[in-house]
C-alpha positions as CSV (number, residue, x, y, z in Angstrom):
1,M,7.1,-6.2,-20.6
2,K,4.8,-8.5,-18.9
3,I,6.5,-11.8,-17.7
4,S,5.4,-14.9,-15.7
5,L,6.1,-15.5,-12.1
6,Q,8.6,-18.2,-13.1
7,E,10.4,-15.7,-15.3
8,A,10.5,-13.3,-12.3
9,A,12.0,-15.9,-10.1
10,A,14.7,-16.6,-12.8
11,A,15.6,-12.9,-13.0
12,I,16.0,-12.9,-9.3
13,Q,18.2,-16.0,-9.3
14,Q,20.5,-14.4,-11.8
15,A,21.1,-11.2,-9.8
16,Q,23.3,-10.9,-6.8
17,N,23.1,-7.3,-5.5
18,I,19.5,-6.4,-5.3
19,V,17.5,-3.4,-4.1
20,I,13.8,-3.7,-3.1
21,T,11.5,-0.8,-2.9
22,A,7.8,-0.1,-2.6
23,H,5.4,2.8,-2.9
24,I,5.5,6.1,-0.8
25,N,3.0,6.3,2.1
26,P,3.8,2.5,2.7
27,D,1.3,0.2,4.2
28,G,1.5,-3.2,5.8
29,D,1.5,-5.0,2.5
30,A,4.3,-2.8,0.9
31,I,6.5,-3.2,4.0
32,G,5.7,-6.8,4.6
33,S,6.2,-7.8,1.1
34,A,9.6,-6.0,0.8
35,L,10.9,-7.3,4.1
36,G,9.6,-10.9,3.5
37,L,11.3,-11.0,0.1
38,S,14.5,-9.4,1.6
39,H,14.7,-12.3,4.2
40,C,14.2,-14.8,1.4
41,L,17.0,-13.3,-0.8
42,Q,19.5,-13.1,2.1
43,N,18.8,-16.8,2.9
44,L,19.8,-17.4,-0.8
45,G,23.1,-15.7,-0.1
46,K,22.3,-12.5,-2.1
47,T,23.1,-8.9,-1.0
48,C,19.8,-7.2,-0.4
49,R,18.9,-3.7,0.6
50,V,15.4,-2.2,1.2
51,Y,14.8,1.5,0.4
52,I,11.5,3.2,0.9
53,D,11.3,7.0,0.1
54,D,9.0,7.9,3.0
55,D,8.5,7.6,6.8
56,I,7.7,4.2,8.3
57,R,5.2,4.0,11.1
58,E,6.8,2.9,14.3
59,T,4.1,0.2,14.8
60,F,5.8,-1.6,11.8
61,H,9.0,-2.0,13.8
62,I,7.6,-5.2,15.2
63,L,8.6,-6.7,11.8
64,P,12.0,-8.3,11.6
65,G,14.4,-6.1,9.5
66,C,12.1,-3.0,9.6
67,T,14.6,-0.7,11.3
68,A,17.1,-1.6,8.5
69,I,14.9,0.0,5.8
70,Q,16.8,2.9,4.4
71,R,15.5,6.3,3.1
72,P,17.5,8.6,0.8
73,D,18.6,11.8,2.3
74,K,15.8,14.5,2.0
75,E,18.2,17.3,1.0
76,Q,21.1,15.5,-0.8
77,P,20.0,12.1,-1.8
78,Q,23.0,9.9,-3.0
79,P,22.8,7.4,-5.9
80,I,22.0,3.9,-4.8
81,A,25.1,2.2,-6.3
82,G,26.1,-1.4,-6.9
83,A,22.7,-3.0,-7.6
84,D,22.2,-5.3,-10.6
85,L,18.4,-5.5,-10.0
86,L,15.8,-3.1,-8.7
87,I,12.6,-4.9,-7.5
88,V,9.6,-2.6,-7.2
89,L,6.8,-4.1,-5.2
90,D,3.0,-3.2,-4.8
91,T,3.1,-0.2,-7.1
92,T,4.4,1.2,-10.4
93,L,7.7,3.0,-10.8
94,D,6.2,6.4,-10.6
95,R,5.0,6.0,-7.0
96,T,8.4,5.0,-5.5
97,G,9.4,8.6,-4.8
98,R,13.1,9.2,-5.8
99,I,14.1,5.6,-5.6
100,A,13.7,4.8,-9.3
101,K,15.9,7.7,-10.3
102,L,18.5,7.0,-7.7
103,C,18.9,3.4,-8.6
104,A,20.0,2.7,-12.2
105,A,19.6,-1.1,-12.2
106,P,17.2,-3.1,-14.4
107,V,13.7,-3.1,-13.0
108,L,11.5,-6.0,-12.0
109,N,8.0,-4.9,-11.1
110,I,5.7,-7.2,-9.0
111,D,2.2,-5.9,-8.2
112,H,-1.4,-6.9,-7.6
113,H,-3.1,-3.7,-8.7
114,V,-5.2,-3.9,-11.8
115,T,-4.2,-0.3,-12.7
116,N,-0.6,-1.3,-13.1
117,D,0.3,-0.4,-16.7
118,G,2.9,-3.2,-17.1
119,Q,5.4,-0.8,-18.6
120,A,8.3,-1.7,-16.4
121,E,11.3,-3.6,-18.2
122,R,9.9,-6.8,-16.7
123,A,6.5,-6.8,-14.8
124,Y,4.5,-9.5,-13.1
125,V,1.0,-8.3,-12.3
126,D,-1.8,-10.5,-10.9
127,G,-4.9,-8.6,-9.9
128,S,-6.6,-11.7,-8.5
129,R,-4.3,-11.7,-5.5
130,A,-5.6,-9.9,-2.4
131,A,-2.1,-8.6,-1.5
132,C,1.3,-8.3,-3.1
133,A,2.5,-10.4,-0.2
134,E,0.3,-13.2,-1.6
135,I,2.4,-13.1,-4.8
136,I,5.6,-12.9,-2.9
137,Y,4.4,-16.0,-0.9
138,E,4.2,-17.8,-4.2
139,L,7.5,-16.4,-5.4
140,I,9.3,-17.6,-2.4
141,G,8.1,-21.0,-3.1
142,L,9.6,-20.8,-6.6
143,L,12.8,-19.6,-5.1
144,G,13.0,-22.7,-3.0
145,V,13.3,-21.0,0.4
146,P,11.0,-22.9,3.0
147,F,9.0,-20.9,5.5
148,A,9.7,-23.6,8.0
149,G,12.7,-22.4,10.1
150,H,12.4,-18.9,8.8
151,Q,9.8,-17.3,11.0
152,E,11.0,-13.8,10.4
153,M,10.1,-14.1,6.7
154,A,6.7,-15.7,7.5
155,M,5.8,-12.9,10.0
156,C,6.4,-10.3,7.3
157,I,4.4,-12.1,4.6
158,Y,1.6,-12.7,7.1
159,T,1.5,-9.0,7.9
160,G,1.1,-8.1,4.3
161,L,-1.7,-10.6,3.8
162,A,-3.6,-9.5,6.8
163,T,-3.4,-5.7,6.5
164,D,-4.4,-5.7,2.8
165,T,-7.5,-7.8,3.5
166,G,-8.6,-6.0,6.7
167,F,-7.4,-9.0,8.6
168,F,-9.3,-11.2,6.3
169,S,-12.6,-9.3,6.4
170,F,-12.5,-7.6,3.0
171,S,-14.1,-8.9,-0.2
172,N,-10.6,-9.5,-1.8
173,T,-10.0,-12.3,0.6
174,T,-10.0,-15.7,-1.2
175,A,-9.4,-19.3,-0.4
176,H,-5.8,-19.0,-1.7
177,T,-5.3,-16.0,0.6
178,M,-6.4,-18.0,3.6
179,R,-4.3,-21.0,2.7
180,A,-1.2,-18.8,2.4
181,A,-2.0,-17.3,5.9
182,A,-2.5,-20.8,7.3
183,D,1.0,-21.7,6.1
184,M,2.4,-18.8,8.0
185,L,0.6,-19.8,11.1
186,A,1.8,-23.4,10.7
187,V,5.5,-22.2,11.0
188,G,4.9,-20.2,14.2
189,V,3.4,-16.8,13.3
190,V,1.2,-15.6,16.2
191,P,-1.7,-13.5,14.6
192,N,-2.7,-11.6,17.7
193,V,0.8,-10.5,18.3
194,I,0.8,-8.7,15.0
195,S,-2.7,-7.3,15.1
196,E,-2.3,-6.0,18.6
197,A,1.0,-4.3,17.7
198,L,-0.4,-2.7,14.6
199,E,-3.6,-1.5,16.4
200,K,-1.8,0.3,19.3
201,R,-1.6,4.0,19.2
202,P,-0.2,6.6,21.7
203,F,-2.9,8.5,23.5
204,A,-1.8,11.8,21.6
205,D,-2.4,10.0,18.3
206,V,-5.8,8.9,19.3
207,Q,-6.6,12.5,20.3
208,S,-5.2,13.7,17.0
209,L,-7.5,11.2,15.0
210,A,-10.5,12.4,17.0
211,K,-9.7,16.1,16.2
212,A,-9.4,15.2,12.4
213,M,-12.7,13.4,12.5
214,N,-14.4,16.5,13.8
215,G,-14.2,17.8,10.3
216,I,-15.9,14.9,8.6
217,E,-18.3,15.8,5.8
218,L,-21.1,14.0,4.0
219,W,-22.3,15.0,0.5
220,H,-24.2,13.6,-2.5
221,D,-27.2,12.8,-0.4
222,G,-25.1,10.9,2.2
223,R,-23.5,8.6,-0.4
224,A,-20.1,10.1,0.0
225,A,-18.1,10.9,3.3
226,G,-14.8,12.5,3.6
227,V,-12.2,14.3,5.7
228,F,-10.2,17.1,4.0
229,L,-7.1,18.4,5.8
230,D,-5.1,21.3,4.3
231,H,-1.6,22.1,5.2
232,T,-2.6,24.3,8.1
233,Q,-4.9,21.7,9.6
234,M,-2.2,18.9,9.2
235,A,0.3,21.0,11.0
236,E,-2.1,20.9,14.1
237,L,-2.2,17.1,14.0
238,T,0.3,14.6,15.2
239,H,-1.2,11.5,13.6
240,T,-3.7,10.9,10.8
241,E,-3.0,7.2,9.8
242,G,-6.1,5.2,9.8
243,L,-8.5,8.0,9.1
244,I,-9.9,6.2,6.0
245,D,-10.9,3.1,7.9
246,M,-12.9,5.4,10.3
247,V,-14.6,7.1,7.5
248,R,-15.5,4.1,5.4
249,V,-17.7,2.4,8.0
250,I,-20.4,5.2,8.0
251,E,-23.7,3.6,7.2
252,G,-25.2,4.4,3.8
253,T,-22.1,5.6,2.1
254,D,-20.8,4.4,-1.2
255,V,-17.3,6.1,-1.1
256,A,-15.1,7.4,1.6
257,V,-12.3,9.9,1.0
258,V,-9.4,11.2,3.0
259,M,-7.5,14.1,1.5
260,K,-4.2,15.4,3.3
261,E,-1.9,18.1,2.4
262,K,1.2,17.0,4.4
263,E,3.3,19.7,2.7
264,E,2.1,22.7,0.9
265,K,0.8,21.8,-2.6
266,K,1.8,18.0,-1.9
267,I,-1.6,16.3,-1.5
268,R,-2.4,12.6,-0.9
269,V,-5.8,11.0,-1.3
270,S,-7.1,7.7,-0.1
271,M,-10.4,6.3,-1.2
272,R,-12.5,3.3,-0.2
273,S,-15.9,2.1,-1.6
274,T,-18.6,-0.5,-1.2
275,G,-18.4,-1.3,-5.0
276,L,-17.9,2.0,-6.9
277,D,-14.7,1.8,-8.9
278,V,-12.5,4.2,-7.0
279,A,-9.4,3.1,-8.9
280,A,-10.9,4.6,-12.0
281,I,-11.4,7.8,-10.2
282,C,-7.8,7.9,-8.9
283,K,-6.5,6.9,-12.3
284,Q,-7.7,10.4,-13.6
285,F,-5.2,11.9,-11.3
286,G,-2.3,9.7,-11.8
287,G,-3.1,7.2,-9.2
288,G,-4.6,3.7,-9.0
289,G,-5.3,0.7,-6.9
290,H,-8.3,-1.6,-6.6
291,V,-11.9,-1.2,-7.4
292,R,-12.8,-0.8,-3.7
293,A,-9.5,0.8,-2.4
294,A,-7.3,3.2,-4.3
295,G,-5.2,6.4,-4.0
296,C,-3.7,9.3,-5.9
297,G,-1.9,12.6,-5.3
298,F,-1.8,16.1,-6.4
299,K,1.3,18.4,-6.8
300,D,1.8,22.0,-7.4
301,I,-1.8,23.1,-7.2
302,P,-3.7,24.7,-4.3
303,F,-5.6,22.4,-1.9
304,T,-8.9,24.0,-2.8
305,E,-8.4,23.5,-6.5
306,A,-7.4,19.8,-5.9
307,R,-10.4,19.2,-3.7
308,Q,-12.8,20.7,-6.3
309,K,-11.3,18.5,-9.1
310,L,-11.6,15.4,-6.8
311,L,-15.1,16.1,-5.7
312,A,-16.2,16.7,-9.3
313,A,-14.8,13.3,-10.2
314,V,-16.4,11.5,-7.2
315,N,-19.8,13.2,-8.0
316,T,-19.7,12.1,-11.6
317,A,-18.8,8.6,-10.7
318,L,-21.6,8.4,-8.1
319,D,-24.2,9.8,-10.7
320,N,-23.4,6.8,-13.0
321,Y,-23.3,4.3,-10.2
322,Q,-26.2,2.2,-8.8
323,S,-25.9,2.2,-5.0
324,P,-26.5,-1.2,-3.2
325,Y,-28.1,1.0,-0.6
326,A,-30.7,2.5,-3.0
327,A,-33.2,-0.4,-2.6
328,K,-32.9,-0.2,1.2
329,K,-33.7,3.6,1.2
330,Q,-36.9,3.1,-0.9
């Protein structure tokens, strides 16, 4: 059931023991939103735990509270007991891994993805916001916790805003986004401290990215670019985060794809575009996101089969899409 942000704030006020989660393969917006809201709730005197059912990149450890994020045991996950509210951020329930099954509390879903189906018990979805953190910024205001004096909360929210907008360079950046970011700077957040920490990579990881990029492919007359890494190739790499950002900058491409098989027959896909609706493509495979940035996954089918299905969907979409580069090529 879709609700207003005021109703979401009221639901939070009525709860005392709250669990916050976000999507698997968490990015800066998922982590920043979860931690920012967690700091807010703790300042309200509530008991709050953050669970994410996936690995957290060490670069995010700069964020206050990041090391306290919990993950269910891989082999014998225990129920998450004692919660009277489960808040799902930046995604739908089906992309939280095992968290939704392990936590039996009523669900409040807060998201900015237009593909969110709004089927949670209570859901607030605003596709006009550049980041989930932009919604959490508004929610914190409704909950009455000032950012002044709570720099740890502001730092997390700023990180969500910055990372989901490509540090304010993507087309989803709005005046409201910039005003929210400015409010975070006004209370002491230092932008370069966050950007430099998130950009740093160990030498071995840079080498790993370079090795992965050796396999980059172009197809559909150069309109699509991608890196496809099966289970064997992934086993030879130490780091693949950020590949999609390296692929999407190739001149003349309408869509960028990164497909990774981290475990056999467990495949993750990230897509970016210059305007092609990649969320519609990903939705065909149970995923979603934004028009220009989306993701999906495949389970229990061979990598080659999943790749064929994805390429067919991409090719069909490109056949029906007028590229902004077309006029330049003529």
